[in-house]
N, C-alpha and C positions, 0 to 999 in steps of 0.2 A: 484780284480780276486788276486787268489790263487791257486798260480800252487803248490803243490808237486810233487817231486822228485826224489826217489827213490836211496840213492849216495852209492858209493865204493871206496874205493878210489878218491876222489874226483871227479867222476865226476857219469855218469847216472847207476844203476847198472841195470844188465840183469836179470836178479831174483826177482825183488821186497821185496817179501815177505821171502826176505831171508838177506837184503840190511844191512846193519851200523848203516844206519844211513837218515833220509826223508831233504830234503833243502826243505823249505815256504816260496815261495818268492809270493810278492805282486807284482803284476803289474795293471799301466797302458794302460789296453785296446787298450784306444782310445787314446794315445802317443804315446803309441808300445814302453813302459822301465819299464823298474826296479825299483819301492818301495823302497823296500829294503828284505831280503833276512834271514831267521835264519837258521839254520840249529841246527836239533834235532836228539838223541838217541831213534834210529827202539823201538818197545817193541819186546818183547822173542817176535820168532815164535809160533803164536794160529793162525791155520786157522777161515777164517771169523773177528778174531778182524780188522785190517789194517779200511774196506773203516771207522767202525762208529769212532775211531778212529784219522781218517785225516778229516772227517765230523766236531767231536769236535773241532782240530786242521781252522774251516773256512776255511780248501781247496776244490773250488768249479773245481778245475781239477786239474787231476793226468796223468802222463807218463810214459814211463814206455815200455824195451824195447820186458817186455808179460808177458802175462797175460792169465792165463788160464780163460776161460766165465762167472765161478758158481765168482770169481770172479770180474769181468767183471759189472756183473750180480750185488752184493753188492756195489759195490764203483756207479749204475748207482742206484738205488735206494737210495741214500743218497744224490740223487742227486750232484754228484762230473762226471763228463765230466770223459771218456776214450780217451787218446790219447796210445798207442801200435806203438811196431814197429820202438819206435829212434832210433837211432844211440847212444855209448858211447858216450856219450862225456863232453861240462863239463857243471853244469847248466843251466850259464850265457847264454853260445851261442844259448842250447836248448827252453829259451825263447823268445831269440830274434828272434830266424827262422815262432816259432811259432806262437811272435806276429803277423812281419810280413808276417806269411802266404808262411816261405817257409821251415817249415820246413820240411826232405824227411824219410816216412815214409817207412818202410821196411815189411817186414819178423814179427809174431809175434812170439818171440823165446820159450814161452811159449807152452805147448796143453796136462795141464789138468787143 
């Protein structure tokens, strides 16, 4: 499993389309552990670009604070599971809770 998380200042960015970087975390869902992580620079903002770009990087899940319905549909069309409403925390905390089934998600912070 490869989880993509948009970052700003080392924590989850609440608006994924305008983040500085993405962290790609390879995780073992059975062992509930992080295998490795890579931080990559986000491409320039362009509507509709990120789903295919992250799919090319092998992402199978994206965890975001907020994401519009169109973007969610584009990610799902690429075979990427979408989790929205995640808190602005460190990627390690978010993935640890996600793998453990304890990730507390709230409101989708994006309305477009």
